[in-house]
N, C-alpha and C positions, 0 to 999 in steps of 0.2 A: 359203129364207130366205135371204136375203144381208146380210150383216153388214160392215163396212168399222171396222177397228177402225185409230185414225191418233192417233198421237203419238210418243215419243223413244223411246229407248234400252228403257225397260220393255216397250216394244209391239213393238219389233223382237225384242227377250229377251237383252239383253246379259246377262249372269250366268248362262243357262240352260246347259247341258251340250252341248247341240243345239237347232236350231232346231225341233223335233219336240217340246220342254219348254218352247217360249214359250206366254205366255197365250193367243193367238189360236188358235196350231192345241189345245190344251187345252179351251178357248170351243167352238171348232168340235164337237169329239167330246161335251164333254158336254151339248152344246142338241141333237143329231142324238139321241142314247140317250134325252133329254127326252123330244124329239117326234116321235122314233120317224119321220123325213124327213127330207128332201135339204135341209144347210143349209152356208152357203159362208160361211168368215170370212177376209176380203182381210187380209192384214197389211201396212198403209201406215205399219210405226215408221220412223223414222229418228234413229238415236242422236243424242245431242247438241241437237237443236233446241231455240228458244226457238218460242213462242207465234207472233211473226212471221212464221216460216220455214213454221210448221205449218200454218197457215190459209192462205198462200197454196194450196198441195198441196189443203188440203180443199175450196177452194172450186173450182179446176180442177177434181178428181176427182167432186164433187160434179156440175157442170155437163156434167161429160161422161157420166157414167154414177149413175145415180141406184140407191143402195141401198134397202134396207127399213129399217137402222139403222145410226148411226154412233155406234160408241164411240167417244169422244175423252180420250183421256189426257193432261194437259195441265198446266204449269204447275210441275215440278219446275225444269227449269233457269231460268226467270225466277227463281223461287226464289233457288237458289241462288247465282245471276250476281249478283242484285240488280237485276233489270230497273225500269222505271218502270212501277209500280202502277199509276196512270191508263191508261197507254198500255196495260197488259196488259188490264185490265178493258174497254176501246174494243174491241179485238181480240178478244176473247173470246164478246164482244155483237157480234161482225161475222161471226164463225162460227156460233153458235147462229141469226141471225138467215139466214142464209144456207141452213142446212139447213130455216129453220123454213118459208120462201117458195117451197123446194120440196118442200115434204110429205115430209120425212124425218127420221123418229123420232133423236132424240139422247141417248144415256145420256153423261153427261160421270164422268170417274175423275181424283179430285182426286192429291194429290201425294202420292208417297210418305215414310214417318218411317223415320228411319234414328239411329242412337245418336250419331253424331259431328255433328249439325247446329251449326253454327257459332254465327249470329244464332238463335235460336228466336223472339225474336220477327219479325223483321222474314221468317221463313220460315211462320210460322203467319198471317202477315198475310195473304199470298200464298194458302195455305188456305182462309181466309176469304173471299177475294176468290172463288174457285170458288166456292163454297158461297152466298153472295149473291148472285153474277150467275145460279145456277141457280135461288134462289127467286123474282126476278126476270121471268127467263124463262121460269120453270114448265118445267125439265125438270131430268127425275133425276138424283140424283148417287150413285154409289158411292163411299165416304167411306174408300179406301184409306189416309189418312193416322190417323183414330183406328181404323182395324183395327188395325195395325200398330203404334199407341202402345198399345193396349190387349195387345197379344203382349208387348212390352217390359216394361210393368208388371205383367204375371202373372208372365211369368219372363225375366230376360234370356238365357236358354239357349234359350228358345223362339223368339224374336224372331231368332236369330243362324243358329238351324237353320232357319229363313226365306229368310237373303238369302246371298247367292253370299260367294265367298272376298274381295269386296273390302270388306265390310262396309256396302256402298250398295243394290247392287243388287240382287233378288228372284234366288234359286235357283228349280233344279227344284222344290222343295217348295213355295215361295211362292208360284212362278207357279200352280202345282196347285188350290192352295188358292183364288188371286185368280180366276181360271177360274169352280172351281163356284161360287163365292160371286156375280160378275157373272152366269152363266146363272141362278142362282135369282131373282136383279134382274130381268135381261130377261122372264124368265115372268112376274115381277111386273108388270112392266110391260104383257104381254102379257093378261093378267088384266084388269087395271085398263084397258085400251084395250077389250074387251070389253064389260067393266061398263058404261064411261061412254065415248062416240066422243070426247066433249068434256073431257078429265081434269083438275082444277089440279094443282097443285104434288105430285109426287109425291116420293118420299126412297126410293131402291133398294138394298136390301139395305146399310143402316146397321147394320155388326156389329162 
């Protein structure tokens, strides 16, 4: 199985103590253990990108070499920088449609939660845009925002332990947890695909 992990700094692994602790590297190990077979997860993360930049790279990669699955971590920089919401939705749809037209499965990963979000209303509108488009386009979503927010509500210390020293990016522990939960979500996607080759909307690993 070949997986393309694409997105910005959370995919690249900023905040991890080394590239070996990025979530794509850990996801590859988790899936290989789970399926007892050869799994390759390509890390195509590029820190600082907005959706406009990422969707161009995504389309180029997909047309050159189709993976079995794309995991697209999307929207944090757009929410932080206050991008245009309608344009964000249009580009998100464009990327999903490209993958679907090529017969490539996709899993979206929505924005991270962190304690110092400046404009929570605007930020959560972008989170909602990801989930709304996932529903329209019938693709699963790993809700990282809900997961991390729940950590913070449970205990601020729990959330802090998942973050790097910058208080924004995940650290080793957070990426490890993210990888394990995404692996569970990918396994759920595969099981549903086997049970129903033409599935309706699925939400993966909403925890």
